[in-house]
Residue, then its C-alpha position, 0 to 999 in steps of 0.5 A: m309485223l305479227a299481224a301480217a304473219a297472221a294474215g297470212d304473210r311472211v315474218p319479213s326476211r330480216c327476221n328469217g331463222p331463230a329470231g324470225a321462228f320465235l315471232g312466227v310462234l309467238q303470232q300463231a299463240f298471239t291468234h288462237a289466245l285472241r280467237r278462245q277470247a272473242l270466238a268463246g261465247p256469244i259473238i256480238a258484231d262490236s264485241d272488242a275482243l271479235l273485232d281485235y281478233l278480225h283485225l289481227r286476223l286479216a287486216h294486213g292481207r295482200v289480197e281481199q278475202l271474205l271470212v264467214l263467222f256462221l252461227d247458231a241460234a244464240n250467236r255462237l260460232l258454228a264456224e268461222e270459214p272463207i269464202g272468197a279470196g280475190s285480188a288487191s282491190g276486189v273478191v268475188v262472192d257468190p251469196r248462193q255459196v254462202l247461203q248454200r254453206a249456212l244451210e250444210l251449217g244449220a246457221s240461223g245468223m251470219i256476220l261477213v268480215h273482208n280486207h280491204p288491203s289498201g288499207s281503206t275501210r270506206p265500203s265500196a258500192a260494190d261492197i254494199h251491193t253484194t252485200r244487199r243481194v247476201v242479206e236478201a237471199a238469206r231474209a228468204l231463208e231466215i238467216s240474219v246476216h248480223d253485221h258485215v265488217i271492212v277491216g283495213a290497217t288502220g281500223w274497221t267498219s260496221f255496215r249495222a253501225m253506218g245503218l246499212i244493215g238494219e235489224g234483223g239482218a235487212a237491207g238498209d239503205a245507203p248514207 
């Protein structure tokens, strides 16, 4: 229930009144604490704290949403921004929009994160294709895409761990 509220969903109606308000405050405090822990120092895509935070933030959303973590040269967070929201089955991502924001922030790297409302964390063909487009465009601007993480109700999947993003943010081959 708290994770659903963190993802922007309302606390279920059976929790209205003081109990619902308490759960809302508790959810906000928990999300804030996880965010501070996960984003305090250099960010690494396989950080347990980062993955816990991203899961709480996105896993229970009802529509797909792309969140981009823009990083400086020391992999510290410059900004955490939602770039696109879509439907229950997809989100449209314009690589130009992602990279324009990276340039505005002076980002040296980024981590792409999106949710799958279906709960599955398996990348779709469109996920892989779009990620490759972003990685290739970023490489031309000397911006590293460190990872693309898909978050679902039961866990997460890392494109880097699957070999879909290589060292330096290079687009890998599909397994």
